[in-house]
VOPAGU-2260 file (C-alpha; in pm, 1 decimal, decimal comma):
REM VOPAGU-2260
SITE   aa  ch    i         X         Y         Z
SITE  MET   A    0       0,0       0,0       0,0
SITE  THR   A    1     286,2     236,2      84,6
SITE  ALA   A    2     472,4     150,4    -232,2
SITE  ALA   A    3     162,0     214,8    -437,8
SITE  GLY   A    4     125,2     553,4    -272,1
SITE  LEU   A    5     483,1     648,3    -349,2
SITE  VAL   A    6     434,1     551,6    -710,8
SITE  VAL   A    7     120,7     763,9    -730,5
SITE  LEU   A    8     304,3    1061,0    -576,1
SITE  ALA   A    9     595,5    1018,6    -811,7
SITE  LEU   A   10     370,3     999,8   -1113,7
SITE  GLY   A   11     195,0    1307,8    -992,0
SITE  GLY   A   12     527,8    1503,0    -990,9
SITE  TYR   A   13     537,8    1559,3    -618,4
SITE  PHE   A   14     895,6    1431,6    -595,9
SITE  ASN   A   15    1034,2    1656,3    -878,4
SITE  PRO   A   16    1167,5    1938,2    -650,2
SITE  VAL   A   17    1344,9    1684,3    -430,6
SITE  SER   A   18    1488,7    1503,8    -733,3
SITE  SER   A   19    1616,4    1830,6    -883,8
SITE  TRP   A   20    1781,0    1921,1    -555,0
SITE  PHE   A   21    1960,2    1589,7    -537,1
SITE  GLN   A   22    2069,1    1625,1    -902,9
SITE  ARG   A   23    2212,2    1973,5    -838,4
SITE  LEU   A   24    2385,8    1846,1    -528,6
SITE  GLY   A   25    2538,3    1565,0    -731,9
SITE  VAL   A   26    2652,5    1797,6   -1009,8
SITE  ASP   A   27    2804,5    2041,5    -760,1
SITE  ALA   A   28    2985,5    1760,6    -582,1
SITE  GLN   A   29    3112,2    1622,1    -908,0
SITE  THR   A   30    3231,0    1967,9   -1017,8
SITE  TRP   A   31    3408,4    2022,3    -683,3
SITE  PHE   A   32    3582,8    1685,4    -694,3
SITE  SER   A   33    3677,5    1737,5   -1063,2
SITE  GLY   A   34    3830,6    2079,1    -988,6
SITE  ARG   A   35    4028,8    1941,0    -696,3
SITE  TYR   A   36    4146,6    1650,3    -905,2
SITE  LEU   A   37    4268,6    1875,4   -1187,0
SITE  ALA   A   38    4438,8    2102,9    -934,7
SITE  LEU   A   39    4612,8    1801,4    -782,4
SITE  VAL   A   40    4722,2    1680,5   -1126,3
SITE  ASP   A   41    4860,5    2028,1   -1208,0
SITE  PHE   A   42    5038,4    2041,3    -872,9
SITE  LEU   A   43    5206,7    1709,5    -942,4
SITE  THR   A   44    5292,1    1763,4   -1312,3
SITE  VAL   A   45    5374,1    2136,7   -1338,6
SITE  PRO   A   46    5715,1    2111,8   -1163,3
SITE  ARG   A   47    5821,3    1847,0   -1414,2
SITE  ASP   A   48    5697,0    2062,6   -1703,8
SITE  VAL   A   49    5878,8    2371,8   -1571,2
SITE  ALA   A   50    6201,9    2178,7   -1525,8
SITE  SER   A   51    6167,7    2035,2   -1876,3
SITE  MET   A   52    6100,3    2380,9   -2022,9
SITE  ARG   A   53    6400,1    2525,5   -1838,6
SITE  GLN   A   54    6624,4    2250,8   -1967,5
SITE  ARG   A   55    6496,6    2299,6   -2321,4
SITE  ASN   A   56    6544,9    2675,0   -2293,6
SITE  ALA   A   57    6904,7    2623,5   -2177,4
SITE  GLU   A   58    6966,5    2389,0   -2471,3
SITE  LEU   A   59    6825,7    2644,3   -2716,6
SITE  GLU   A   60    7036,7    2923,2   -2566,0
SITE  ALA   A   61    7350,0    2708,7   -2594,7
SITE  GLU   A   62    7266,1    2627,7   -2956,5
SITE  LEU   A   63    7207,8    2996,8   -3032,1
SITE  ALA   A   64    7544,0    3089,5   -2875,9
SITE  ARG   A   65    7717,2    2820,4   -3083,0
SITE  LEU   A   66    7556,0    2945,1   -3404,9
SITE  GLN   A   67    7647,2    3306,5   -3323,3
SITE  THR   A   68    8009,2    3199,4   -3266,7
SITE  GLN   A   69    8009,5    3023,4   -3603,2
SITE  VAL   A   70    7872,4    3335,2   -3774,2
SITE  ILE   A   71    8144,5    3551,7   -3616,5
SITE  GLU   A   72    8415,6    3303,4   -3716,5
SITE  LEU   A   73    8285,5    3292,8   -4074,5
SITE  GLN   A   74    8275,6    3672,9   -4090,0
SITE  GLN   A   75    8635,7    3688,0   -3964,6
SITE  LYS   A   76    8745,2    3433,5   -4224,3
SITE  VAL   A   77    8575,4    3631,1   -4501,2
SITE  THR   A   78    8745,6    3951,6   -4382,2
SITE  GLU   A   79    9086,0    3781,6   -4360,1
SITE  THR   A   80    9040,9    3636,8   -4709,2
SITE  GLU   A   81    8955,4    3979,7   -4848,7
SITE  ILE   A   82    9260,3    4137,1   -4680,4
SITE  LEU   A   83    9496,2    3867,1   -4805,1
SITE  SER   A   84    9350,5    3893,7   -5155,1
SITE  ALA   A   85    9408,0    4272,0   -5151,9
SITE  LEU   A   86    9769,6    4220,0   -5040,4
SITE  VAL   A   87    9827,4    3972,0   -5321,5
SITE  ASP   A   88    9681,6    4218,4   -5573,1
SITE  PHE   A   89    9905,9    4493,9   -5436,8
SITE  ALA   A   90   10216,7    4276,1   -5466,9
SITE  ARG   A   91   10128,1    4188,0   -5825,3
SITE  ALA   A   92   10067,9    4552,3   -5911,4
SITE  ASN   A   93   10410,1    4650,3   -5768,7
SITE  PRO   A   94   10646,4    4382,4   -5900,0
SITE  GLU   A   95   10957,9    4595,8   -5852,5
SITE  TYR   A   96   10969,7    4477,6   -5490,8
SITE  SER   A   97   10983,8    4134,8   -5330,3
SITE  TYR   A   98   10747,8    4077,9   -5040,2
SITE  THR   A   99   10705,3    3843,7   -4746,7
SITE  GLY   A  100   10363,1    3836,0   -4584,9
SITE  ALA   A  101   10317,7    3845,2   -4209,1
SITE  ALA   A  102   10041,9    3849,4   -3950,4
SITE  VAL   A  103   10028,4    4101,9   -3668,4
SITE  ILE   A  104   10046,8    3902,0   -3345,1
SITE  GLY   A  105   10100,1    4173,5   -3086,0
SITE  ARG   A  106   10115,3    4543,2   -3005,1
SITE  ASP   A  107   10331,7    4746,6   -2771,6
SITE  PRO   A  108   10130,1    4789,4   -2449,9
SITE  SER   A  109   10274,4    5134,2   -2381,9
SITE  PRO   A  110   10048,0    5427,3   -2476,8
SITE  PHE   A  111   10359,7    5627,9   -2571,4
SITE  TYR   A  112   10500,5    5395,1   -2838,6
SITE  ARG   A  113   10355,7    5274,2   -3166,6
SITE  TYR   A  114   10490,5    4929,0   -3246,1
SITE  VAL   A  115   10343,4    4599,7   -3362,8
SITE  ILE   A  116   10487,6    4248,3   -3351,6
SITE  ILE   A  117   10473,1    4028,8   -3662,3
SITE  ASN   A  118   10510,7    3651,8   -3683,0
SITE  ILE   A  119   10820,7    3633,0   -3903,9
SITE  GLY   A  120   11182,1    3704,0   -3812,2
SITE  SER   A  121   11544,1    3637,6   -3898,9
SITE  ASN   A  122   11464,9    3275,3   -3987,5
SITE  ASP   A  123   11255,3    3418,9   -4271,6
SITE  GLY   A  124   11524,6    3660,9   -4387,2
SITE  ILE   A  125   11379,7    3965,4   -4210,9
SITE  LEU   A  126   11629,9    4237,3   -4120,8
SITE  PRO   A  127   11605,0    4564,4   -3928,2
SITE  GLY   A  128   11518,6    4859,0   -4148,6
SITE  MET   A  129   11303,7    4669,7   -4398,5
SITE  PRO   A  130   10993,4    4871,9   -4497,3
SITE  VAL   A  131   10649,4    4736,4   -4407,0
SITE  VAL   A  132   10337,8    4811,0   -4611,9
SITE  THR   A  133    9981,7    4702,0   -4679,7
SITE  ASP   A  134    9772,6    4744,7   -4991,6
SITE  GLN   A  135    9655,3    5072,9   -4834,5
SITE  GLY   A  136    9998,7    5225,1   -4793,0
SITE  LEU   A  137   10304,7    5263,4   -4572,5
SITE  VAL   A  138   10296,4    5103,1   -4225,9
SITE  GLY   A  139   10649,7    5158,2   -4098,1
SITE  ARG   A  140   10973,1    4960,8   -4088,5
SITE  VAL   A  141   11125,6    4667,6   -3901,7
SITE  ASP   A  142   11289,2    4792,9   -3583,8
SITE  ALA   A  143   11413,8    4475,5   -3413,7
SITE  VAL   A  144   11427,5    4106,1   -3505,5
SITE  ILE   A  145   11449,8    3768,9   -3334,5
SITE  ALA   A  146   11441,1    3423,9   -3493,5
SITE  GLU   A  147   11064,9    3391,3   -3534,0
SITE  ALA   A  148   10926,6    3741,6   -3486,5
SITE  ALA   A  149   10999,7    4105,8   -3554,6
SITE  ARG   A  150   10900,7    4441,2   -3411,0
SITE  VAL   A  151   10773,5    4705,9   -3650,5
SITE  GLN   A  152   10791,7    5077,1   -3572,5
SITE  LEU   A  153   10479,4    5241,4   -3713,3
SITE  ILE   A  154   10504,0    5575,5   -3889,9
SITE  THR   A  155   10273,2    5710,7   -3618,1
SITE  ASP   A  156   10537,9    5652,3   -3348,8
SITE  SER   A  157   10678,7    5967,6   -3191,8
SITE  ALA   A  158   11033,2    5867,9   -3291,8
SITE  SER   A  159   10939,9    5807,9   -3656,0
SITE  ALA   A  160   11047,8    6048,8   -3929,5
SITE  VAL   A  161   10990,0    5986,0   -4300,8
SITE  ASN   A  162   11100,7    6196,7   -4596,2
SITE  ILE   A  163   10797,0    6253,0   -4816,5
SITE  ASN   A  164   10695,6    6416,6   -5139,3
SITE  LEU   A  165   10383,5    6614,1   -5221,4
SITE  PRO   A  166   10339,7    6560,4   -5599,0
SITE  ALA   A  167   10067,2    6823,4   -5635,0
SITE  SER   A  168   10306,4    7101,8   -5532,9
SITE  ASP   A  169   10631,5    6917,9   -5614,4
SITE  THR   A  170   10743,0    6974,7   -5255,8
SITE  GLU   A  171   10956,7    6777,0   -5013,4
SITE  ALA   A  172   10878,0    6764,9   -4641,3
SITE  MET   A  173   10921,7    6555,5   -4327,3
SITE  LEU   A  174   10648,6    6327,9   -4193,6
SITE  LEU   A  175   10652,3    6304,1   -3814,9
SITE  GLY   A  176   10468,4    6075,7   -3574,1
SITE  SER   A  177   10357,3    6175,9   -3225,8
SITE  VAL   A  178   10277,7    6041,7   -2880,1
SITE  THR   A  179    9906,7    6059,0   -2965,6
SITE  GLY   A  180    9955,9    5870,6   -3290,6
SITE  ASP   A  181    9869,7    6171,9   -3507,0
SITE  LEU   A  182   10073,2    6244,4   -3819,9
SITE  SER   A  183   10200,9    6584,4   -3924,2
SITE  LEU   A  184   10422,0    6737,1   -4191,4
SITE  ASP   A  185   10702,5    6972,0   -4103,8
SITE  MET   A  186   10971,0    7149,9   -4304,2
SITE  ILE   A  187   10726,6    7250,4   -4578,4
SITE  PRO   A  188   10869,6    7555,8   -4759,0
SITE  GLN   A  189   10663,7    7870,5   -4710,8
SITE  GLU   A  190   10626,2    7920,9   -5085,8
SITE  ALA   A  191   10481,1    7572,9   -5143,5
SITE  ALA   A  192   10111,5    7573,5   -5238,8
SITE  VAL   A  193   10000,0    7281,7   -5021,8
SITE  GLN   A  194    9624,3    7219,5   -5006,5
SITE  PRO   A  195    9395,0    6987,6   -4809,0
SITE  GLY   A  196    9347,0    6668,7   -5006,4
SITE  ASP   A  197    9700,1    6662,2   -5149,2
SITE  VAL   A  198    9843,7    6310,7   -5169,2
SITE  VAL   A  199   10148,8    6229,0   -4957,3
SITE  LEU   A  200   10409,8    5980,4   -5088,9
SITE  THR   A  201   10751,3    5868,8   -4968,1
SITE  SER   A  202   11029,0    6055,9   -5146,4
SITE  GLY   A  203   11307,4    5800,7   -5109,9
SITE  LEU   A  204   11541,3    6067,4   -4972,2
SITE  GLY   A  205   11743,3    5970,0   -4666,2
SITE  GLY   A  206   11765,4    5607,6   -4773,5
SITE  GLY   A  207   11513,5    5482,6   -4519,1
SITE  TYR   A  208   11223,8    5402,8   -4751,3
SITE  PRO   A  209   11168,7    5338,1   -5121,2
SITE  PRO   A  210   11008,6    5623,7   -5315,5
SITE  ASN   A  211   10641,3    5658,4   -5410,6
SITE  LEU   A  212   10487,0    5454,5   -5130,7
SITE  LEU   A  213   10145,5    5595,7   -5042,6
SITE  VAL   A  214   10124,2    5752,7   -4696,3
SITE  GLY   A  215    9797,1    5948,1   -4688,5
SITE  GLN   A  216    9666,6    6293,6   -4765,4
SITE  VAL   A  217    9676,7    6643,9   -4626,0
SITE  VAL   A  218    9388,5    6732,1   -4395,1
SITE  SER   A  219    9478,0    7086,9   -4296,9
SITE  VAL   A  220    9763,6    7335,2   -4341,3
SITE  ARG   A  221    9908,6    7578,7   -4087,9
SITE  GLN   A  222   10097,1    7874,3   -4229,2
SITE  LEU   A  223   10230,9    8172,1   -4033,7
SITE  ASP   A  224   10427,6    8452,6   -4197,4
SITE  TYR   A  225   10687,5    8474,8   -3922,0
SITE  GLU   A  226   10777,6    8103,6   -3936,6
SITE  LEU   A  227   11030,0    7954,3   -4176,9
SITE  PHE   A  228   10815,0    7653,7   -4270,0
SITE  GLN   A  229   10453,2    7547,8   -4298,4
SITE  GLN   A  230   10302,2    7256,4   -4106,9
SITE  ALA   A  231   10022,0    7023,0   -4208,0
SITE  SER   A  232    9807,4    6752,6   -4051,2
SITE  ILE   A  233    9797,7    6420,1   -4232,5
SITE  GLN   A  234    9532,4    6150,1   -4249,4
SITE  PRO   A  235    9711,2    5815,8   -4299,5
SITE  ASN   A  236    9575,4    5577,5   -4554,7
SITE  VAL   A  237    9638,2    5275,3   -4332,3
SITE  ASP   A  238    9394,4    5200,8   -4050,8
SITE  PHE   A  239    9650,7    5117,6   -3781,8
SITE  ALA   A  240    9384,2    5017,7   -3528,4
SITE  ARG   A  241    9273,9    4729,0   -3752,4
SITE  LEU   A  242    9612,0    4614,2   -3876,1
SITE  GLN   A  243    9603,2    4233,9   -3919,3
SITE  PHE   A  244    9833,9    4143,5   -4207,3
SITE  VAL   A  245   10129,5    4325,7   -4362,9
SITE  LEU   A  246   10390,6    4286,7   -4634,1
SITE  VAL   A  247   10761,8    4328,3   -4562,8
SITE  ILE   A  248   10964,7    4456,8   -4858,0
SITE  VAL   A  249   11263,3    4223,2   -4840,3
SITE  ASN   A  250   11464,8    4338,2   -5142,1
SITE  PHE   A  251   11507,1    4697,8   -5024,3
SITE  LYS   A  252   11826,1    4772,8   -4836,4
SITE  PRO   A  253   11801,7    5089,5   -4630,3
SITE  VAL   A  254   12100,7    5320,4   -4632,1
SITE  ASP   A  255   12207,2    5489,9   -4311,2
SITE  ILE   A  256   12336,2    5830,6   -4418,0
SITE  THR   A  257   12350,7    5968,1   -4063,6
SITE  PRO   A  258   12734,7    5958,0   -4044,5
SITE  LEU   A  259   12747,6    6173,4   -4358,4
SITE  ILE   A  260   12532,1    6443,4   -4201,7
SITE  THR   A  261   12756,7    6656,6   -3985,8
SITE  THR   A  262   12676,7    6958,4   -3778,5
SITE  PRO   A  263   12868,7    7267,8   -3889,3
SITE  GLY   A  264   13132,8    7372,4   -3639,0
SITE  PRO   A  265   13139,9    7710,9   -3466,9
Protein backbone atom coordinates (compact mmCIF):
# COMPACT_ATOMS: atom_id res chain seq x y z
CA MET A 1 0.00 0.00 0.00
CA THR A 2 2.86 2.36 0.85
CA ALA A 3 4.72 1.50 -2.32
CA ALA A 4 1.62 2.15 -4.38
CA GLY A 5 1.25 5.53 -2.72
CA LEU A 6 4.83 6.48 -3.49
CA VAL A 7 4.34 5.52 -7.11
CA VAL A 8 1.21 7.64 -7.31
CA LEU A 9 3.04 10.61 -5.76
CA ALA A 10 5.96 10.19 -8.12
CA LEU A 11 3.70 10.00 -11.14
CA GLY A 12 1.95 13.08 -9.92
CA GLY A 13 5.28 15.03 -9.91
CA TYR A 14 5.38 15.59 -6.18
CA PHE A 15 8.96 14.32 -5.96
CA ASN A 16 10.34 16.56 -8.78
CA PRO A 17 11.68 19.38 -6.50
CA VAL A 18 13.45 16.84 -4.31
CA SER A 19 14.89 15.04 -7.33
CA SER A 20 16.16 18.31 -8.84
CA TRP A 21 17.81 19.21 -5.55
CA PHE A 22 19.60 15.90 -5.37
CA GLN A 23 20.69 16.25 -9.03
CA ARG A 24 22.12 19.73 -8.38
CA LEU A 25 23.86 18.46 -5.29
CA GLY A 26 25.38 15.65 -7.32
CA VAL A 27 26.52 17.98 -10.10
CA ASP A 28 28.04 20.41 -7.60
CA ALA A 29 29.86 17.61 -5.82
CA GLN A 30 31.12 16.22 -9.08
CA THR A 31 32.31 19.68 -10.18
CA TRP A 32 34.08 20.22 -6.83
CA PHE A 33 35.83 16.85 -6.94
CA SER A 34 36.77 17.37 -10.63
CA GLY A 35 38.31 20.79 -9.89
CA ARG A 36 40.29 19.41 -6.96
CA TYR A 37 41.47 16.50 -9.05
CA LEU A 38 42.69 18.75 -11.87
CA ALA A 39 44.39 21.03 -9.35
CA LEU A 40 46.13 18.01 -7.82
CA VAL A 41 47.22 16.80 -11.26
CA ASP A 42 48.61 20.28 -12.08
CA PHE A 43 50.38 20.41 -8.73
CA LEU A 44 52.07 17.09 -9.42
CA THR A 45 52.92 17.63 -13.12
CA VAL A 46 53.74 21.37 -13.39
CA PRO A 47 57.15 21.12 -11.63
CA ARG A 48 58.21 18.47 -14.14
CA ASP A 49 56.97 20.63 -17.04
CA VAL A 50 58.79 23.72 -15.71
CA ALA A 51 62.02 21.79 -15.26
CA SER A 52 61.68 20.35 -18.76
CA MET A 53 61.00 23.81 -20.23
CA ARG A 54 64.00 25.26 -18.39
CA GLN A 55 66.24 22.51 -19.68
CA ARG A 56 64.97 23.00 -23.21
CA ASN A 57 65.45 26.75 -22.94
CA ALA A 58 69.05 26.24 -21.77
CA GLU A 59 69.67 23.89 -24.71
CA LEU A 60 68.26 26.44 -27.17
CA GLU A 61 70.37 29.23 -25.66
CA ALA A 62 73.50 27.09 -25.95
CA GLU A 63 72.66 26.28 -29.56
CA LEU A 64 72.08 29.97 -30.32
CA ALA A 65 75.44 30.90 -28.76
CA ARG A 66 77.17 28.20 -30.83
CA LEU A 67 75.56 29.45 -34.05
CA GLN A 68 76.47 33.07 -33.23
CA THR A 69 80.09 31.99 -32.67
CA GLN A 70 80.10 30.23 -36.03
CA VAL A 71 78.72 33.35 -37.74
CA ILE A 72 81.44 35.52 -36.16
CA GLU A 73 84.16 33.03 -37.16
CA LEU A 74 82.86 32.93 -40.74
CA GLN A 75 82.76 36.73 -40.90
CA GLN A 76 86.36 36.88 -39.65
CA LYS A 77 87.45 34.34 -42.24
CA VAL A 78 85.75 36.31 -45.01
CA THR A 79 87.46 39.52 -43.82
CA GLU A 80 90.86 37.82 -43.60
CA THR A 81 90.41 36.37 -47.09
CA GLU A 82 89.55 39.80 -48.49
CA ILE A 83 92.60 41.37 -46.80
CA LEU A 84 94.96 38.67 -48.05
CA SER A 85 93.51 38.94 -51.55
CA ALA A 86 94.08 42.72 -51.52
CA LEU A 87 97.70 42.20 -50.40
CA VAL A 88 98.27 39.72 -53.22
CA ASP A 89 96.82 42.18 -55.73
CA PHE A 90 99.06 44.94 -54.37
CA ALA A 91 102.17 42.76 -54.67
CA ARG A 92 101.28 41.88 -58.25
CA ALA A 93 100.68 45.52 -59.11
CA ASN A 94 104.10 46.50 -57.69
CA PRO A 95 106.46 43.82 -59.00
CA GLU A 96 109.58 45.96 -58.52
CA TYR A 97 109.70 44.78 -54.91
CA SER A 98 109.84 41.35 -53.30
CA TYR A 99 107.48 40.78 -50.40
CA THR A 100 107.05 38.44 -47.47
CA GLY A 101 103.63 38.36 -45.85
CA ALA A 102 103.18 38.45 -42.09
CA ALA A 103 100.42 38.49 -39.50
CA VAL A 104 100.28 41.02 -36.68
CA ILE A 105 100.47 39.02 -33.45
CA GLY A 106 101.00 41.73 -30.86
CA ARG A 107 101.15 45.43 -30.05
CA ASP A 108 103.32 47.47 -27.72
CA PRO A 109 101.30 47.89 -24.50
CA SER A 110 102.74 51.34 -23.82
CA PRO A 111 100.48 54.27 -24.77
CA PHE A 112 103.60 56.28 -25.71
CA TYR A 113 105.01 53.95 -28.39
CA ARG A 114 103.56 52.74 -31.67
CA TYR A 115 104.91 49.29 -32.46
CA VAL A 116 103.43 46.00 -33.63
CA ILE A 117 104.88 42.48 -33.52
CA ILE A 118 104.73 40.29 -36.62
CA ASN A 119 105.11 36.52 -36.83
CA ILE A 120 108.21 36.33 -39.04
CA GLY A 121 111.82 37.04 -38.12
CA SER A 122 115.44 36.38 -38.99
CA ASN A 123 114.65 32.75 -39.88
CA ASP A 124 112.55 34.19 -42.72
CA GLY A 125 115.25 36.61 -43.87
CA ILE A 126 113.80 39.65 -42.11
CA LEU A 127 116.30 42.37 -41.21
CA PRO A 128 116.05 45.64 -39.28
CA GLY A 129 115.19 48.59 -41.49
CA MET A 130 113.04 46.70 -43.98
CA PRO A 131 109.93 48.72 -44.97
CA VAL A 132 106.49 47.36 -44.07
CA VAL A 133 103.38 48.11 -46.12
CA THR A 134 99.82 47.02 -46.80
CA ASP A 135 97.73 47.45 -49.92
CA GLN A 136 96.55 50.73 -48.35
CA GLY A 137 99.99 52.25 -47.93
CA LEU A 138 103.05 52.63 -45.73
CA VAL A 139 102.96 51.03 -42.26
CA GLY A 140 106.50 51.58 -40.98
CA ARG A 141 109.73 49.61 -40.89
CA VAL A 142 111.26 46.68 -39.02
CA ASP A 143 112.89 47.93 -35.84
CA ALA A 144 114.14 44.76 -34.14
CA VAL A 145 114.27 41.06 -35.05
CA ILE A 146 114.50 37.69 -33.35
CA ALA A 147 114.41 34.24 -34.94
CA GLU A 148 110.65 33.91 -35.34
CA ALA A 149 109.27 37.42 -34.87
CA ALA A 150 110.00 41.06 -35.55
CA ARG A 151 109.01 44.41 -34.11
CA VAL A 152 107.74 47.06 -36.50
CA GLN A 153 107.92 50.77 -35.72
CA LEU A 154 104.79 52.41 -37.13
CA ILE A 155 105.04 55.75 -38.90
CA THR A 156 102.73 57.11 -36.18
CA ASP A 157 105.38 56.52 -33.49
CA SER A 158 106.79 59.68 -31.92
CA ALA A 159 110.33 58.68 -32.92
CA SER A 160 109.40 58.08 -36.56
CA ALA A 161 110.48 60.49 -39.30
CA VAL A 162 109.90 59.86 -43.01
CA ASN A 163 111.01 61.97 -45.96
CA ILE A 164 107.97 62.53 -48.16
CA ASN A 165 106.96 64.17 -51.39
CA LEU A 166 103.84 66.14 -52.21
CA PRO A 167 103.40 65.60 -55.99
CA ALA A 168 100.67 68.23 -56.35
CA SER A 169 103.06 71.02 -55.33
CA ASP A 170 106.32 69.18 -56.14
CA THR A 171 107.43 69.75 -52.56
CA GLU A 172 109.57 67.77 -50.13
CA ALA A 173 108.78 67.65 -46.41
CA MET A 174 109.22 65.55 -43.27
CA LEU A 175 106.49 63.28 -41.94
CA LEU A 176 106.52 63.04 -38.15
CA GLY A 177 104.68 60.76 -35.74
CA SER A 178 103.57 61.76 -32.26
CA VAL A 179 102.78 60.42 -28.80
CA THR A 180 99.07 60.59 -29.66
CA GLY A 181 99.56 58.71 -32.91
CA ASP A 182 98.70 61.72 -35.07
CA LEU A 183 100.73 62.44 -38.20
CA SER A 184 102.01 65.84 -39.24
CA LEU A 185 104.22 67.37 -41.91
CA ASP A 186 107.02 69.72 -41.04
CA MET A 187 109.71 71.50 -43.04
CA ILE A 188 107.27 72.50 -45.78
CA PRO A 189 108.70 75.56 -47.59
CA GLN A 190 106.64 78.70 -47.11
CA GLU A 191 106.26 79.21 -50.86
CA ALA A 192 104.81 75.73 -51.44
CA ALA A 193 101.11 75.73 -52.39
CA VAL A 194 100.00 72.82 -50.22
CA GLN A 195 96.24 72.19 -50.07
CA PRO A 196 93.95 69.88 -48.09
CA GLY A 197 93.47 66.69 -50.06
CA ASP A 198 97.00 66.62 -51.49
CA VAL A 199 98.44 63.11 -51.69
CA VAL A 200 101.49 62.29 -49.57
CA LEU A 201 104.10 59.80 -50.89
CA THR A 202 107.51 58.69 -49.68
CA SER A 203 110.29 60.56 -51.46
CA GLY A 204 113.07 58.01 -51.10
CA LEU A 205 115.41 60.67 -49.72
CA GLY A 206 117.43 59.70 -46.66
CA GLY A 207 117.65 56.08 -47.73
CA GLY A 208 115.13 54.83 -45.19
CA TYR A 209 112.24 54.03 -47.51
CA PRO A 210 111.69 53.38 -51.21
CA PRO A 211 110.09 56.24 -53.15
CA ASN A 212 106.41 56.58 -54.11
CA LEU A 213 104.87 54.54 -51.31
CA LEU A 214 101.45 55.96 -50.43
CA VAL A 215 101.24 57.53 -46.96
CA GLY A 216 97.97 59.48 -46.88
CA GLN A 217 96.67 62.94 -47.65
CA VAL A 218 96.77 66.44 -46.26
CA VAL A 219 93.88 67.32 -43.95
CA SER A 220 94.78 70.87 -42.97
CA VAL A 221 97.64 73.35 -43.41
CA ARG A 222 99.09 75.79 -40.88
CA GLN A 223 100.97 78.74 -42.29
CA LEU A 224 102.31 81.72 -40.34
CA ASP A 225 104.28 84.53 -41.97
CA TYR A 226 106.88 84.75 -39.22
CA GLU A 227 107.78 81.04 -39.37
CA LEU A 228 110.30 79.54 -41.77
CA PHE A 229 108.15 76.54 -42.70
CA GLN A 230 104.53 75.48 -42.98
CA GLN A 231 103.02 72.56 -41.07
CA ALA A 232 100.22 70.23 -42.08
CA SER A 233 98.07 67.53 -40.51
CA ILE A 234 97.98 64.20 -42.33
CA GLN A 235 95.32 61.50 -42.49
CA PRO A 236 97.11 58.16 -43.00
CA ASN A 237 95.75 55.78 -45.55
CA VAL A 238 96.38 52.75 -43.32
CA ASP A 239 93.94 52.01 -40.51
CA PHE A 240 96.51 51.18 -37.82
CA ALA A 241 93.84 50.18 -35.28
CA ARG A 242 92.74 47.29 -37.52
CA LEU A 243 96.12 46.14 -38.76
CA GLN A 244 96.03 42.34 -39.19
CA PHE A 245 98.34 41.44 -42.07
CA VAL A 246 101.30 43.26 -43.63
CA LEU A 247 103.91 42.87 -46.34
CA VAL A 248 107.62 43.28 -45.63
CA ILE A 249 109.65 44.57 -48.58
CA VAL A 250 112.63 42.23 -48.40
CA ASN A 251 114.65 43.38 -51.42
CA PHE A 252 115.07 46.98 -50.24
CA LYS A 253 118.26 47.73 -48.36
CA PRO A 254 118.02 50.90 -46.30
CA VAL A 255 121.01 53.20 -46.32
CA ASP A 256 122.07 54.90 -43.11
CA ILE A 257 123.36 58.31 -44.18
CA THR A 258 123.51 59.68 -40.64
CA PRO A 259 127.35 59.58 -40.45
CA LEU A 260 127.48 61.73 -43.58
CA ILE A 261 125.32 64.43 -42.02
CA THR A 262 127.57 66.57 -39.86
CA THR A 263 126.77 69.58 -37.79
CA PRO A 264 128.69 72.68 -38.89
CA GLY A 265 131.33 73.72 -36.39
CA PRO A 266 131.40 77.11 -34.67
